[in-house]
PDB file of N, CA, C and O in Angstrom:
ATOM      1  N   MET A   1     170.295-131.938 -48.606  1.00  0.00           N
ATOM      2  CA  MET A   1     169.724-130.953 -49.503  1.00  0.00           C
ATOM      3  C   MET A   1     168.224-130.811 -49.263  1.00  0.00           C
ATOM      4  O   MET A   1     167.670-129.712 -49.259  1.00  0.00           O
ATOM      5  N   GLU A   2     167.587-131.975 -49.063  1.00  0.00           N
ATOM      6  CA  GLU A   2     166.145-131.959 -48.843  1.00  0.00           C
ATOM      7  C   GLU A   2     165.802-131.260 -47.527  1.00  0.00           C
ATOM      8  O   GLU A   2     164.783-130.576 -47.422  1.00  0.00           O
ATOM      9  N   GLU A   3     166.675-131.442 -46.519  1.00  0.00           N
ATOM     10  CA  GLU A   3     166.454-130.790 -45.227  1.00  0.00           C
ATOM     11  C   GLU A   3     166.525-129.272 -45.373  1.00  0.00           C
ATOM     12  O   GLU A   3     165.730-128.543 -44.779  1.00  0.00           O
ATOM     13  N   ILE A   4     167.467-128.814 -46.155  1.00  0.00           N
ATOM     14  CA  ILE A   4     167.622-127.374 -46.379  1.00  0.00           C
ATOM     15  C   ILE A   4     166.392-126.815 -47.071  1.00  0.00           C
ATOM     16  O   ILE A   4     165.896-125.754 -46.692  1.00  0.00           O
ATOM     17  N   ASN A   5     165.897-127.512 -48.073  1.00  0.00           N
ATOM     18  CA  ASN A   5     164.687-127.066 -48.773  1.00  0.00           C
ATOM     19  C   ASN A   5     163.495-127.009 -47.820  1.00  0.00           C
ATOM     20  O   ASN A   5     162.689-126.080 -47.871  1.00  0.00           O
ATOM     21  N   GLU A   6     163.397-128.013 -46.952  1.00  0.00           N
ATOM     22  CA  GLU A   6     162.291-128.049 -45.984  1.00  0.00           C
ATOM     23  C   GLU A   6     162.413-126.883 -44.998  1.00  0.00           C
ATOM     24  O   GLU A   6     161.419-126.241 -44.659  1.00  0.00           O
ATOM     25  N   GLU A   7     163.628-126.620 -44.546  1.00  0.00           N
ATOM     26  CA  GLU A   7     163.849-125.498 -43.631  1.00  0.00           C
ATOM     27  C   GLU A   7     163.517-124.171 -44.307  1.00  0.00           C
ATOM     28  O   GLU A   7     162.891-123.300 -43.703  1.00  0.00           O
ATOM     29  N   GLN A   8     163.934-124.021 -45.552  1.00  0.00           N
ATOM     30  CA  GLN A   8     163.627-122.793 -46.284  1.00  0.00           C
ATOM     31  C   GLN A   8     162.119-122.624 -46.459  1.00  0.00           C
ATOM     32  O   GLN A   8     161.593-121.515 -46.365  1.00  0.00           O
ATOM     33  N   LYS A   9     161.441-123.721 -46.709  1.00  0.00           N
ATOM     34  CA  LYS A   9     159.985-123.674 -46.851  1.00  0.00           C
ATOM     35  C   LYS A   9     159.345-123.237 -45.529  1.00  0.00           C
ATOM     36  O   LYS A   9     158.438-122.404 -45.509  1.00  0.00           O
ATOM     37  N   ASN A  10     159.832-123.814 -44.428  1.00  0.00           N
ATOM     38  CA  ASN A  10     159.318-123.438 -43.109  1.00  0.00           C
ATOM     39  C   ASN A  10     159.585-121.963 -42.811  1.00  0.00           C
ATOM     40  O   ASN A  10     158.734-121.259 -42.267  1.00  0.00           O
ATOM     41  N   ILE A  11     160.772-121.519 -43.175  1.00  0.00           N
ATOM     42  CA  ILE A  11     161.125-120.115 -42.955  1.00  0.00           C
ATOM     43  C   ILE A  11     160.200-119.202 -43.747  1.00  0.00           C
ATOM     44  O   ILE A  11     159.730-118.193 -43.221  1.00  0.00           O
ATOM     45  N   ARG A  12     159.935-119.541 -44.996  1.00  0.00           N
ATOM     46  CA  ARG A  12     159.030-118.732 -45.827  1.00  0.00           C
ATOM     47  C   ARG A  12     157.621-118.694 -45.235  1.00  0.00           C
ATOM     48  O   ARG A  12     156.964-117.654 -45.234  1.00  0.00           O
ATOM     49  N   GLU A  13     157.170-119.845 -44.732  1.00  0.00           N
ATOM     50  CA  GLU A  13     155.842-119.898 -44.115  1.00  0.00           C
ATOM     51  C   GLU A  13     155.788-119.006 -42.875  1.00  0.00           C
ATOM     52  O   GLU A  13     154.828-118.264 -42.668  1.00  0.00           O
ATOM     53  N   LEU A  14     156.836-119.093 -42.055  1.00  0.00           N
ATOM     54  CA  LEU A  14     156.889-118.256 -40.854  1.00  0.00           C
ATOM     55  C   LEU A  14     156.950-116.771 -41.216  1.00  0.00           C
ATOM     56  O   LEU A  14     156.315-115.939 -40.568  1.00  0.00           O
ATOM     57  N   GLN A  15     157.715-116.454 -42.250  1.00  0.00           N
ATOM     58  CA  GLN A  15     157.788-115.063 -42.696  1.00  0.00           C
ATOM     59  C   GLN A  15     156.418-114.567 -43.153  1.00  0.00           C
ATOM     60  O   GLN A  15     156.039-113.430 -42.872  1.00  0.00           O
ATOM     61  N   GLY A  16     155.687-115.411 -43.849  1.00  0.00           N
ATOM     62  CA  GLY A  16     154.335-115.053 -44.288  1.00  0.00           C
ATOM     63  C   GLY A  16     153.414-114.810 -43.099  1.00  0.00           C
ATOM     64  O   GLY A  16     152.638-113.854 -43.086  1.00  0.00           O
ATOM     65  N   GLU A  17     153.507-115.687 -42.099  1.00  0.00           N
ATOM     66  CA  GLU A  17     152.688-115.521 -40.896  1.00  0.00           C
ATOM     67  C   GLU A  17     153.049-114.225 -40.175  1.00  0.00           C
ATOM     68  O   GLU A  17     152.175-113.481 -39.729  1.00  0.00           O
ATOM     69  N   LEU A  18     154.351-113.969 -40.068  1.00  0.00           N
ATOM     70  CA  LEU A  18     154.795-112.739 -39.413  1.00  0.00           C
ATOM     71  C   LEU A  18     154.323-111.505 -40.174  1.00  0.00           C
ATOM     72  O   LEU A  18     153.901-110.519 -39.570  1.00  0.00           O
ATOM     73  N   ARG A  19     154.394-111.565 -41.485  1.00  0.00           N
ATOM     74  CA  ARG A  19     153.938-110.453 -42.317  1.00  0.00           C
ATOM     75  C   ARG A  19     152.455-110.165 -42.054  1.00  0.00           C
ATOM     76  O   ARG A  19     152.050-109.010 -41.921  1.00  0.00           O
ATOM     77  N   GLU A  20     151.653-111.234 -41.981  1.00  0.00           N
ATOM     78  CA  GLU A  20     150.221-111.080 -41.706  1.00  0.00           C
ATOM     79  C   GLU A  20     149.991-110.460 -40.333  1.00  0.00           C
ATOM     80  O   GLU A  20     149.149-109.577 -40.174  1.00  0.00           O
ATOM     81  N   LYS A  21     150.748-110.931 -39.339  1.00  0.00           N
ATOM     82  CA  LYS A  21     150.603-110.386 -37.991  1.00  0.00           C
ATOM     83  C   LYS A  21     150.996-108.910 -37.953  1.00  0.00           C
ATOM     84  O   LYS A  21     150.331-108.100 -37.308  1.00  0.00           O
ATOM     85  N   ILE A  22     152.070-108.572 -38.642  1.00  0.00           N
ATOM     86  CA  ILE A  22     152.519-107.179 -38.679  1.00  0.00           C
ATOM     87  C   ILE A  22     151.480-106.305 -39.361  1.00  0.00           C
ATOM     88  O   ILE A  22     151.214-105.192 -38.907  1.00  0.00           O
ATOM     89  N   GLU A  23     150.892-106.791 -40.443  1.00  0.00           N
ATOM     90  CA  GLU A  23     149.844-106.032 -41.135  1.00  0.00           C
ATOM     91  C   GLU A  23     148.640-105.825 -40.225  1.00  0.00           C
ATOM     92  O   GLU A  23     148.047-104.747 -40.213  1.00  0.00           O
ATOM     93  N   ALA A  24     148.278-106.858 -39.463  1.00  0.00           N
ATOM     94  CA  ALA A  24     147.151-106.739 -38.529  1.00  0.00           C
ATOM     95  C   ALA A  24     147.463-105.716 -37.441  1.00  0.00           C
ATOM     96  O   ALA A  24     146.600-104.925 -37.058  1.00  0.00           O
ATOM     97  N   ILE A  25     148.698-105.735 -36.946  1.00  0.00           N
ATOM     98  CA  ILE A  25     149.110-104.775 -35.924  1.00  0.00           C
ATOM     99  C   ILE A  25     149.099-103.362 -36.499  1.00  0.00           C
ATOM    100  O   ILE A  25     148.637-102.430 -35.841  1.00  0.00           O
ATOM    101  N   ASP A  26     149.603-103.195 -37.717  1.00  0.00           N
ATOM    102  CA  ASP A  26     149.589-101.882 -38.364  1.00  0.00           C
ATOM    103  C   ASP A  26     148.167-101.355 -38.515  1.00  0.00           C
ATOM    104  O   ASP A  26     147.910-100.175 -38.278  1.00  0.00           O
ATOM    105  N   LEU A  27     147.254-102.222 -38.907  1.00  0.00           N
ATOM    106  CA  LEU A  27     145.854-101.830 -39.066  1.00  0.00           C
ATOM    107  C   LEU A  27     145.264-101.405 -37.723  1.00  0.00           C
ATOM    108  O   LEU A  27     144.562-100.397 -37.631  1.00  0.00           O
ATOM    109  N   GLU A  28     145.556-102.180 -36.694  1.00  0.00           N
ATOM    110  CA  GLU A  28     145.051-101.845 -35.365  1.00  0.00           C
ATOM    111  C   GLU A  28     145.631-100.519 -34.877  1.00  0.00           C
ATOM    112  O   GLU A  28     144.922 -99.719 -34.266  1.00  0.00           O
ATOM    113  N   CYS A  29     146.905-100.286 -35.140  1.00  0.00           N
ATOM    114  CA  CYS A  29     147.537 -99.017 -34.760  1.00  0.00           C
ATOM    115  C   CYS A  29     146.856 -97.843 -35.457  1.00  0.00           C
ATOM    116  O   CYS A  29     146.603 -96.811 -34.835  1.00  0.00           O
ATOM    117  N   GLU A  30     146.564 -97.994 -36.721  1.00  0.00           N
ATOM    118  CA  GLU A  30     145.898 -96.929 -37.473  1.00  0.00           C
ATOM    119  C   GLU A  30     144.508 -96.658 -36.895  1.00  0.00           C
ATOM    120  O   GLU A  30     144.103 -95.504 -36.755  1.00  0.00           O
ATOM    121  N   GLN A  31     143.786 -97.721 -36.563  1.00  0.00           N
ATOM    122  CA  GLN A  31     142.462 -97.552 -35.963  1.00  0.00           C
ATOM    123  C   GLN A  31     142.565 -96.839 -34.618  1.00  0.00           C
ATOM    124  O   GLN A  31     141.749 -95.972 -34.306  1.00  0.00           O
ATOM    125  N   LEU A  32     143.565 -97.203 -33.828  1.00  0.00           N
ATOM    126  CA  LEU A  32     143.759 -96.548 -32.536  1.00  0.00           C
ATOM    127  C   LEU A  32     144.120 -95.076 -32.709  1.00  0.00           C
ATOM    128  O   LEU A  32     143.668 -94.231 -31.936  1.00  0.00           O
ATOM    129  N   ARG A  33     144.929 -94.768 -33.715  1.00  0.00           N
ATOM    130  CA  ARG A  33     145.258 -93.365 -33.996  1.00  0.00           C
ATOM    131  C   ARG A  33     143.996 -92.574 -34.326  1.00  0.00           C
ATOM    132  O   ARG A  33     143.794 -91.468 -33.824  1.00  0.00           O
ATOM    133  N   GLU A  34     143.152 -93.155 -35.174  1.00  0.00           N
ATOM    134  CA  GLU A  34     141.912 -92.479 -35.560  1.00  0.00           C
ATOM    135  C   GLU A  34     140.999 -92.277 -34.351  1.00  0.00           C
ATOM    136  O   GLU A  34     140.414 -91.208 -34.183  1.00  0.00           O
ATOM    137  N   GLU A  35     140.879 -93.308 -33.510  1.00  0.00           N
ATOM    138  CA  GLU A  35     140.053 -93.191 -32.313  1.00  0.00           C
ATOM    139  C   GLU A  35     140.616 -92.136 -31.369  1.00  0.00           C
ATOM    140  O   GLU A  35     139.864 -91.367 -30.769  1.00  0.00           O
ATOM    141  N   THR A  36     141.934 -92.101 -31.238  1.00  0.00           N
ATOM    142  CA  THR A  36     142.576 -91.112 -30.377  1.00  0.00           C
ATOM    143  C   THR A  36     142.301 -89.704 -30.875  1.00  0.00           C
ATOM    144  O   THR A  36     142.026 -88.804 -30.081  1.00  0.00           O
ATOM    145  N   MET A  37     142.373 -89.510 -32.178  1.00  0.00           N
ATOM    146  CA  MET A  37     142.081 -88.191 -32.746  1.00  0.00           C
ATOM    147  C   MET A  37     140.629 -87.797 -32.486  1.00  0.00           C
ATOM    148  O   MET A  37     140.347 -86.638 -32.182  1.00  0.00           O
ATOM    149  N   MET A  38     139.711 -88.749 -32.603  1.00  0.00           N
ATOM    150  CA  MET A  38     138.303 -88.453 -32.343  1.00  0.00           C
ATOM    151  C   MET A  38     138.094 -88.071 -30.880  1.00  0.00           C
ATOM    152  O   MET A  38     137.376 -87.115 -30.587  1.00  0.00           O
ATOM    153  N   VAL A  39     138.711 -88.806 -29.967  1.00  0.00           N
ATOM    154  CA  VAL A  39     138.587 -88.504 -28.540  1.00  0.00           C
ATOM    155  C   VAL A  39     139.189 -87.138 -28.246  1.00  0.00           C
ATOM    156  O   VAL A  39     138.627 -86.359 -27.476  1.00  0.00           O
ATOM    157  N   ARG A  40     140.329 -86.847 -28.860  1.00  0.00           N
ATOM    158  CA  ARG A  40     140.973 -85.550 -28.678  1.00  0.00           C
ATOM    159  C   ARG A  40     140.059 -84.421 -29.147  1.00  0.00           C
ATOM    160  O   ARG A  40     139.907 -83.411 -28.461  1.00  0.00           O
ATOM    161  N   GLN A  41     139.454 -84.599 -30.320  1.00  0.00           N
ATOM    162  CA  GLN A  41     138.562 -83.576 -30.865  1.00  0.00           C
ATOM    163  C   GLN A  41     137.334 -83.404 -29.977  1.00  0.00           C
ATOM    164  O   GLN A  41     136.884 -82.281 -29.749  1.00  0.00           O
ATOM    165  N   GLN A  42     136.795 -84.503 -29.480  1.00  0.00           N
ATOM    166  CA  GLN A  42     135.647 -84.419 -28.574  1.00  0.00           C
ATOM    167  C   GLN A  42     136.023 -83.678 -27.301  1.00  0.00           C
ATOM    168  O   GLN A  42     135.228 -82.902 -26.771  1.00  0.00           O
ATOM    169  N   SER A  43     137.223 -83.916 -26.815  1.00  0.00           N
ATOM    170  CA  SER A  43     137.698 -83.236 -25.616  1.00  0.00           C
ATOM    171  C   SER A  43     137.824 -81.733 -25.858  1.00  0.00           C
ATOM    172  O   SER A  43     137.445 -80.925 -25.011  1.00  0.00           O
ATOM    173  N   VAL A  44     138.353 -81.373 -27.010  1.00  0.00           N
ATOM    174  CA  VAL A  44     138.476 -79.952 -27.360  1.00  0.00           C
ATOM    175  C   VAL A  44     137.095 -79.316 -27.434  1.00  0.00           C
ATOM    176  O   VAL A  44     136.882 -78.225 -26.906  1.00  0.00           O
ATOM    177  N   ASN A  45     136.160 -79.995 -28.088  1.00  0.00           N
ATOM    178  CA  ASN A  45     134.797 -79.467 -28.198  1.00  0.00           C
ATOM    179  C   ASN A  45     134.159 -79.297 -26.825  1.00  0.00           C
ATOM    180  O   ASN A  45     133.477 -78.304 -26.570  1.00  0.00           O
ATOM    181  N   THR A  46     134.379 -80.262 -25.947  1.00  0.00           N
ATOM    182  CA  THR A  46     133.833 -80.179 -24.594  1.00  0.00           C
ATOM    183  C   THR A  46     134.435 -78.995 -23.845  1.00  0.00           C
ATOM    184  O   THR A  46     133.724 -78.272 -23.147  1.00  0.00           O
ATOM    185  N   GLN A  47     135.738 -78.797 -23.988  1.00  0.00           N
ATOM    186  CA  GLN A  47     136.395 -77.670 -23.325  1.00  0.00           C
ATOM    187  C   GLN A  47     135.834 -76.337 -23.818  1.00  0.00           C
ATOM    188  O   GLN A  47     135.627 -75.415 -23.029  1.00  0.00           O
ATOM    189  N   ILE A  48     135.594 -76.242 -25.109  1.00  0.00           N
ATOM    190  CA  ILE A  48     135.034 -75.010 -25.677  1.00  0.00           C
ATOM    191  C   ILE A  48     133.643 -74.766 -25.104  1.00  0.00           C
ATOM    192  O   ILE A  48     133.318 -73.645 -24.712  1.00  0.00           O
ATOM    193  N   ARG A  49     132.825 -75.809 -25.057  1.00  0.00           N
ATOM    194  CA  ARG A  49     131.463 -75.652 -24.532  1.00  0.00           C
ATOM    195  C   ARG A  49     131.481 -75.281 -23.053  1.00  0.00           C
ATOM    196  O   ARG A  49     130.686 -74.455 -22.606  1.00  0.00           O
ATOM    197  N   LEU A  50     132.387 -75.893 -22.295  1.00  0.00           N
ATOM    198  CA  LEU A  50     132.497 -75.551 -20.878  1.00  0.00           C
ATOM    199  C   LEU A  50     132.918 -74.095 -20.692  1.00  0.00           C
ATOM    200  O   LEU A  50     132.413 -73.405 -19.806  1.00  0.00           O
ATOM    201  N   ALA A  51     133.834 -73.637 -21.522  1.00  0.00           N
ATOM    202  CA  ALA A  51     134.262 -72.234 -21.440  1.00  0.00           C
ATOM    203  C   ALA A  51     133.098 -71.304 -21.760  1.00  0.00           C
ATOM    204  O   ALA A  51     132.918 -70.284 -21.095  1.00  0.00           O
ATOM    205  N   LEU A  52     132.311 -71.647 -22.769  1.00  0.00           N
ATOM    206  CA  LEU A  52     131.135 -70.835 -23.104  1.00  0.00           C
ATOM    207  C   LEU A  52     130.133 -70.825 -21.953  1.00  0.00           C
ATOM    208  O   LEU A  52     129.576 -69.779 -21.621  1.00  0.00           O
ATOM    209  N   MET A  53     129.907 -71.976 -21.353  1.00  0.00           N
ATOM    210  CA  MET A  53     128.971 -72.046 -20.223  1.00  0.00           C
ATOM    211  C   MET A  53     129.452 -71.182 -19.064  1.00  0.00           C
ATOM    212  O   MET A  53     128.658 -70.497 -18.419  1.00  0.00           O
ATOM    213  N   PHE A  54     130.748 -71.219 -18.805  1.00  0.00           N
ATOM    214  CA  PHE A  54     131.311 -70.392 -17.739  1.00  0.00           C
ATOM    215  C   PHE A  54     131.118 -68.908 -18.060  1.00  0.00           C
ATOM    216  O   PHE A  54     130.776 -68.121 -17.177  1.00  0.00           O
ATOM    217  N   GLN A  55     131.334 -68.529 -19.310  1.00  0.00           N
ATOM    218  CA  GLN A  55     131.133 -67.134 -19.713  1.00  0.00           C
ATOM    219  C   GLN A  55     129.666 -66.732 -19.578  1.00  0.00           C
ATOM    220  O   GLN A  55     129.364 -65.600 -19.199  1.00  0.00           O
ATOM    221  N   ILE A  56     128.758 -67.653 -19.885  1.00  0.00           N
ATOM    222  CA  ILE A  56     127.324 -67.375 -19.731  1.00  0.00           C
ATOM    223  C   ILE A  56     127.003 -67.113 -18.261  1.00  0.00           C
ATOM    224  O   ILE A  56     126.285 -66.169 -17.932  1.00  0.00           O
ATOM    225  N   LEU A  57     127.538 -67.954 -17.386  1.00  0.00           N
ATOM    226  CA  LEU A  57     127.305 -67.761 -15.954  1.00  0.00           C
ATOM    227  C   LEU A  57     127.859 -66.426 -15.476  1.00  0.00           C
ATOM    228  O   LEU A  57     127.213 -65.721 -14.701  1.00  0.00           O
ATOM    229  N   LYS A  58     129.048 -66.083 -15.936  1.00  0.00           N
ATOM    230  CA  LYS A  58     129.651 -64.796 -15.557  1.00  0.00           C
ATOM    231  C   LYS A  58     128.805 -63.631 -16.058  1.00  0.00           C
ATOM    232  O   LYS A  58     128.585 -62.662 -15.331  1.00  0.00           O
ATOM    233  N   ALA A  59     128.331 -63.725 -17.295  1.00  0.00           N
ATOM    234  CA  ALA A  59     127.505 -62.653 -17.856  1.00  0.00           C
ATOM    235  C   ALA A  59     126.214 -62.514 -17.056  1.00  0.00           C
ATOM    236  O   ALA A  59     125.767 -61.397 -16.795  1.00  0.00           O
ATOM    237  N   ARG A  60     125.618 -63.618 -16.670  1.00  0.00           N
ATOM    238  CA  ARG A  60     124.385 -63.554 -15.864  1.00  0.00           C
ATOM    239  C   ARG A  60     124.657 -62.968 -14.491  1.00  0.00           C
ATOM    240  O   ARG A  60     123.850 -62.199 -13.967  1.00  0.00           O
ATOM    241  N   GLN A  61     125.798 -63.331 -13.904  1.00  0.00           N
ATOM    242  CA  GLN A  61     126.163 -62.768 -12.599  1.00  0.00           C
ATOM    243  C   GLN A  61     126.301 -61.253 -12.688  1.00  0.00           C
ATOM    244  O   GLN A  61     125.929 -60.525 -11.767  1.00  0.00           O
ATOM    245  N   ASN A  62     126.837 -60.797 -13.800  1.00  0.00           N
ATOM    246  CA  ASN A  62     127.052 -59.359 -14.006  1.00  0.00           C
ATOM    247  C   ASN A  62     125.820 -58.676 -14.598  1.00  0.00           C
ATOM    248  O   ASN A  62     125.873 -57.507 -14.979  1.00  0.00           O
ATOM    249  N   HIS A  63     124.723 -59.406 -14.670  1.00  0.00           N
ATOM    250  CA  HIS A  63     123.460 -58.889 -15.210  1.00  0.00           C
ATOM    251  C   HIS A  63     123.608 -58.402 -16.648  1.00  0.00           C
ATOM    252  O   HIS A  63     122.898 -57.495 -17.082  1.00  0.00           O
ATOM    253  N   ASP A  64     124.521 -59.003 -17.371  1.00  0.00           N
ATOM    254  CA  ASP A  64     124.704 -58.684 -18.793  1.00  0.00           C
ATOM    255  C   ASP A  64     123.938 -59.734 -19.596  1.00  0.00           C
ATOM    256  O   ASP A  64     124.514 -60.659 -20.168  1.00  0.00           O
ATOM    257  N   PHE A  65     122.614 -59.554 -19.615  1.00  0.00           N
ATOM    258  CA  PHE A  65     121.750 -60.571 -20.205  1.00  0.00           C
ATOM    259  C   PHE A  65     121.850 -60.609 -21.728  1.00  0.00           C
ATOM    260  O   PHE A  65     121.599 -61.645 -22.343  1.00  0.00           O
ATOM    261  N   ALA A  66     122.212 -59.494 -22.328  1.00  0.00           N
ATOM    262  CA  ALA A  66     122.404 -59.496 -23.782  1.00  0.00           C
ATOM    263  C   ALA A  66     123.591 -60.397 -24.144  1.00  0.00           C
ATOM    264  O   ALA A  66     123.517 -61.201 -25.074  1.00  0.00           O
ATOM    265  N   GLN A  67     124.681 -60.245 -23.392  1.00  0.00           N
ATOM    266  CA  GLN A  67     125.864 -61.088 -23.628  1.00  0.00           C
ATOM    267  C   GLN A  67     125.544 -62.549 -23.315  1.00  0.00           C
ATOM    268  O   GLN A  67     125.951 -63.449 -24.049  1.00  0.00           O
ATOM    269  N   ALA A  68     124.821 -62.779 -22.234  1.00  0.00           N
ATOM    270  CA  ALA A  68     124.441 -64.147 -21.867  1.00  0.00           C
ATOM    271  C   ALA A  68     123.592 -64.774 -22.964  1.00  0.00           C
ATOM    272  O   ALA A  68     123.766 -65.944 -23.306  1.00  0.00           O
ATOM    273  N   SER A  69     122.676 -63.987 -23.511  1.00  0.00           N
ATOM    274  CA  SER A  69     121.823 -64.488 -24.590  1.00  0.00           C
ATOM    275  C   SER A  69     122.654 -64.805 -25.833  1.00  0.00           C
ATOM    276  O   SER A  69     122.465 -65.837 -26.476  1.00  0.00           O
ATOM    277  N   HIS A  70     123.573 -63.902 -26.156  1.00  0.00           N
ATOM    278  CA  HIS A  70     124.437 -64.116 -27.323  1.00  0.00           C
ATOM    279  C   HIS A  70     125.278 -65.391 -27.148  1.00  0.00           C
ATOM    280  O   HIS A  70     125.381 -66.210 -28.061  1.00  0.00           O
ATOM    281  N   LEU A  71     125.869 -65.540 -25.969  1.00  0.00           N
ATOM    282  CA  LEU A  71     126.698 -66.723 -25.711  1.00  0.00           C
ATOM    283  C   LEU A  71     125.862 -67.999 -25.726  1.00  0.00           C
ATOM    284  O   LEU A  71     126.315 -69.042 -26.198  1.00  0.00           O
ATOM    285  N   THR A  72     124.646 -67.909 -25.210  1.00  0.00           N
ATOM    286  CA  THR A  72     123.761 -69.073 -25.206  1.00  0.00           C
ATOM    287  C   THR A  72     123.424 -69.497 -26.628  1.00  0.00           C
ATOM    288  O   THR A  72     123.380 -70.689 -26.935  1.00  0.00           O
ATOM    289  N   SER A  73     123.187 -68.525 -27.488  1.00  0.00           N
ATOM    290  CA  SER A  73     122.882 -68.874 -28.882  1.00  0.00           C
ATOM    291  C   SER A  73     124.114 -69.449 -29.584  1.00  0.00           C
ATOM    292  O   SER A  73     123.990 -70.275 -30.488  1.00  0.00           O
ATOM    293  N   THR A  74     125.288 -69.012 -29.166  1.00  0.00           N
ATOM    294  CA  THR A  74     126.533 -69.557 -29.720  1.00  0.00           C
ATOM    295  C   THR A  74     126.719 -71.010 -29.299  1.00  0.00           C
ATOM    296  O   THR A  74     127.220 -71.847 -30.050  1.00  0.00           O
ATOM    297  N   LEU A  75     126.297 -71.271 -28.070  1.00  0.00           N
ATOM    298  CA  LEU A  75     126.440 -72.624 -27.527  1.00  0.00           C
ATOM    299  C   LEU A  75     125.587 -73.592 -28.313  1.00  0.00           C
ATOM    300  O   LEU A  75     125.569 -74.785 -28.011  1.00  0.00           O
TER     301      LEU A  75
END
Protein backbone atom coordinates (compact mmCIF):
# COMPACT_ATOMS: atom_id res chain seq x y z
CA MET A 1 0.00 0.00 0.00
CA GLU A 2 2.82 2.34 0.90
CA GLU A 3 4.53 1.61 -2.43
CA ILE A 4 1.38 2.56 -4.30
CA ASN A 5 1.10 5.84 -2.39
CA GLU A 6 4.75 6.60 -3.15
CA GLU A 7 4.24 5.83 -6.84
CA GLN A 8 1.15 8.03 -6.95
CA LYS A 9 3.10 10.83 -5.29
CA ASN A 10 5.88 10.45 -7.87
CA ILE A 11 3.33 10.45 -10.67
CA ARG A 12 1.75 13.66 -9.36
CA GLU A 13 5.17 15.30 -9.12
CA LEU A 14 6.00 14.28 -12.68
CA GLN A 15 2.63 15.54 -13.88
CA GLY A 16 3.33 18.89 -12.21
CA GLU A 17 6.74 19.09 -13.87
CA LEU A 18 5.23 18.22 -17.24
CA ARG A 19 2.51 20.83 -16.77
CA GLU A 20 5.17 23.47 -16.08
CA LYS A 21 7.15 22.43 -19.15
CA ILE A 22 4.04 22.53 -21.32
CA GLU A 23 3.16 26.00 -20.01
CA ALA A 24 6.69 27.19 -20.79
CA ILE A 25 6.44 25.74 -24.30
CA ASP A 26 3.04 27.38 -24.81
CA LEU A 27 4.47 30.73 -23.72
CA GLU A 28 7.42 30.36 -26.06
CA CYS A 29 5.08 29.43 -28.94
CA GLU A 30 3.00 32.55 -28.31
CA GLN A 31 6.14 34.71 -28.28
CA LEU A 32 7.29 33.13 -31.54
CA ARG A 33 3.87 33.78 -33.10
CA GLU A 34 4.08 37.44 -32.09
CA GLU A 35 7.63 37.75 -33.45
CA THR A 36 6.57 36.07 -36.69
CA MET A 37 3.70 38.52 -37.09
CA MET A 38 6.07 41.45 -36.51
CA VAL A 39 8.54 40.12 -39.09
CA ARG A 40 5.69 39.55 -41.54
CA GLN A 41 4.43 43.11 -41.05
CA GLN A 42 7.94 44.51 -41.48
CA SER A 43 8.28 42.52 -44.69
CA VAL A 44 5.00 43.90 -46.00
CA ASN A 45 6.08 47.44 -45.13
CA THR A 46 9.41 46.90 -46.89
CA GLN A 47 7.65 45.58 -49.99
CA ILE A 48 5.38 48.63 -50.07
CA ARG A 49 8.34 50.99 -49.76
CA LEU A 50 10.25 49.15 -52.48
CA ALA A 51 7.24 49.39 -54.79
CA LEU A 52 7.00 53.13 -54.11
CA MET A 53 10.71 53.56 -54.81
CA PHE A 54 10.34 51.69 -58.08
CA GLN A 55 7.41 53.92 -59.06
CA ILE A 56 9.49 57.00 -58.20
CA LEU A 57 12.28 55.77 -60.47
CA LYS A 58 9.81 55.09 -63.28
CA ALA A 59 8.24 58.54 -62.88
CA ARG A 60 11.68 60.17 -63.03
CA GLN A 61 12.59 58.13 -66.11
CA ASN A 62 9.41 59.38 -67.76
CA HIS A 63 10.20 62.95 -66.65
CA ASP A 64 7.01 63.01 -64.60
CA PHE A 65 8.55 64.99 -61.78
CA ALA A 66 5.21 65.95 -60.25
CA GLN A 67 4.35 62.27 -59.82
CA ALA A 68 7.86 61.53 -58.57
CA SER A 69 7.54 64.32 -56.02
CA HIS A 70 4.13 63.08 -54.90
CA LEU A 71 5.40 59.51 -54.52
CA THR A 72 8.48 60.72 -52.66
CA SER A 73 6.32 62.58 -50.17
CA THR A 74 4.21 59.44 -49.76
CA LEU A 75 7.34 57.46 -49.02
